[in-house]
C-alpha positions as CSV (number, residue, x, y, z in Angstrom):
1,M,-16.5,-10.1,-13.5
2,T,-14.0,-8.5,-11.2
3,T,-14.4,-8.8,-7.4
4,R,-14.7,-5.7,-5.2
5,R,-11.4,-6.9,-3.6
6,E,-9.6,-6.7,-6.9
7,T,-11.3,-3.4,-7.8
8,A,-10.1,-2.0,-4.5
9,L,-6.5,-3.1,-4.9
10,G,-6.5,-1.8,-8.5
11,G,-7.8,1.5,-7.3
12,L,-5.0,1.7,-4.7
13,F,-2.4,0.8,-7.3
14,S,-3.7,3.5,-9.6
15,V,-3.6,6.2,-6.9
16,L,-0.1,5.2,-5.9
17,S,1.0,5.5,-9.5
18,E,0.5,9.2,-9.2
19,I,3.5,9.5,-6.9
20,S,6.4,10.7,-9.1
21,G,9.9,9.1,-9.1
22,Q,9.1,5.8,-7.4
23,K,8.7,2.4,-8.9
24,I,5.4,0.8,-8.0
25,L,4.9,-3.0,-8.3
26,R,2.2,-5.4,-7.1
27,N,3.0,-8.7,-5.4
28,A,6.5,-8.7,-6.8
29,E,9.5,-10.5,-5.4
30,L,11.8,-8.6,-3.1
31,P,14.2,-6.4,-5.0
32,E,17.9,-7.0,-5.5
33,T,18.4,-3.2,-5.8
34,V,16.3,-0.2,-4.9
35,P,15.8,2.4,-7.6
36,P,17.1,5.9,-6.8
37,G,13.6,7.3,-6.2
38,G,12.5,4.4,-4.0
39,L,10.2,1.4,-4.5
40,I,6.7,0.5,-3.3
41,I,5.4,-3.0,-3.5
42,L,1.7,-3.4,-3.0
43,R,0.8,-6.7,-1.3
44,D,-2.8,-7.9,-1.5
45,G,-2.8,-8.3,2.3
46,F,-5.6,-9.8,4.4
47,I,-9.3,-9.4,3.8
48,G,-10.4,-11.4,6.8
49,E,-14.0,-11.8,7.8
50,P,-16.7,-9.2,6.9
51,V,-17.2,-6.7,9.6
52,D,-20.9,-6.5,8.9
53,I,-23.5,-8.3,6.8
54,T,-26.8,-6.8,5.6
55,L,-29.5,-9.3,4.6
56,S,-31.9,-7.4,2.4
57,P,-30.3,-7.0,-0.1
58,V,-27.3,-9.1,0.9
59,S,-24.1,-7.1,1.2
60,Y,-20.9,-7.6,3.1
61,A,-18.8,-4.8,4.6
62,W,-15.1,-5.3,4.6
63,Q,-12.0,-3.8,6.2
64,H,-9.3,-5.2,4.0
65,R,-5.7,-4.7,5.2
66,A,-3.4,-4.3,2.2
67,E,0.3,-3.7,2.8
68,L,2.8,-1.5,1.1
69,E,6.4,-2.5,1.4
70,V,8.3,0.7,1.0
71,F,12.0,0.8,0.2
72,V,14.4,3.8,-0.1
73,R,18.2,4.0,-0.4
74,G,20.7,6.4,0.9
75,N,24.3,6.9,2.0
76,D,23.7,7.0,5.7
77,P,21.0,6.2,8.2
78,A,19.8,9.8,8.5
79,S,19.3,10.2,4.8
80,R,17.5,6.9,4.5
81,A,15.2,7.8,7.4
82,A,14.4,11.2,5.8
83,S,13.8,9.5,2.4
84,L,11.5,7.0,4.0
85,D,9.6,9.7,5.8
86,D,9.2,11.7,2.5
87,L,7.8,8.7,0.7
88,V,5.4,7.9,3.5
89,V,4.2,11.5,3.4
90,A,3.8,11.3,-0.4
91,I,1.7,8.1,0.0
92,E,-0.5,9.7,2.7
93,Q,-1.0,12.8,0.5
94,V,-2.2,10.9,-2.7
95,V,-4.5,8.8,-0.6
96,A,-5.9,11.9,1.3
97,A,-6.6,13.5,-2.1
98,D,-8.8,10.6,-3.1
99,R,-10.0,8.5,-0.2
100,T,-12.4,6.5,-2.4
101,L,-9.5,5.6,-4.8
102,G,-11.3,6.8,-7.9
103,G,-14.7,5.6,-6.6
104,S,-13.5,2.0,-6.2
105,I,-14.0,1.8,-2.5
106,D,-15.9,3.7,0.3
107,H,-12.8,4.9,2.2
108,C,-9.0,4.3,2.4
109,E,-6.9,4.9,5.5
110,P,-3.1,4.4,5.5
111,G,-1.5,3.5,8.9
112,P,1.9,4.4,10.4
113,P,5.0,2.6,9.1
114,E,5.7,-0.8,10.8
115,E,9.0,-2.5,11.2
116,P,11.3,0.2,9.7
117,E,14.7,-1.4,9.3
118,D,18.0,-0.4,7.7
119,L,19.3,-3.2,5.5
120,A,22.8,-3.6,4.0
121,Q,23.5,-5.0,0.6
122,E,26.8,-6.4,-0.3
123,G,28.3,-4.3,-3.1
124,A,25.4,-1.9,-3.2
125,Q,24.1,1.1,-1.4
126,S,22.2,0.3,1.9
127,F,18.5,0.8,2.0
128,K,15.7,1.2,4.5
129,A,12.4,-0.7,4.3
130,A,9.1,-0.5,6.2
131,I,5.6,-1.9,5.9
132,L,2.8,0.6,5.5
133,P,-0.6,-0.9,6.2
134,V,-3.5,0.5,4.2
135,I,-7.1,-0.3,5.3
136,L,-9.6,-0.4,2.4
137,H,-13.2,-0.1,3.4
138,Y,-15.8,-1.4,0.9
139,T,-18.9,-3.4,0.5
140,S,-19.6,-6.3,-1.8
141,T,-22.5,-8.5,-2.7
142,G,-20.4,-11.7,-2.6
143,S,-18.9,-13.4,0.5
144,S,-15.4,-13.5,-1.1
145,G,-14.9,-9.8,-1.2
């Protein structure tokens, strides 16, 4: 039987797959190169402690912080910044269109990009990377999410 945590992460991955042109991976190693359309790596993140527990029947409410590592490439800092912004907007739009991620959770809320940084690669086009937190709200009957 699949945990609610895994169902939630699977729902997020599925919704992200609706974005066209980007490569979407889950818990993958950092890339050697960034594809032309960009790259999103879904990290399972941190589930933490339940925010609420109901005793009858027993259920646990979670605010699970998953993270999206977002990578784009470009010839100059301005084009990389614009590409990153476009990809963040695309992520926000697909999540806003289905906040329950196909019914797998109660609510999903992406946060603003954290730690945006231009990175140079020797012999390859430079890229920009950022972490996009995504809070997954759901309940489960088990204490492990």
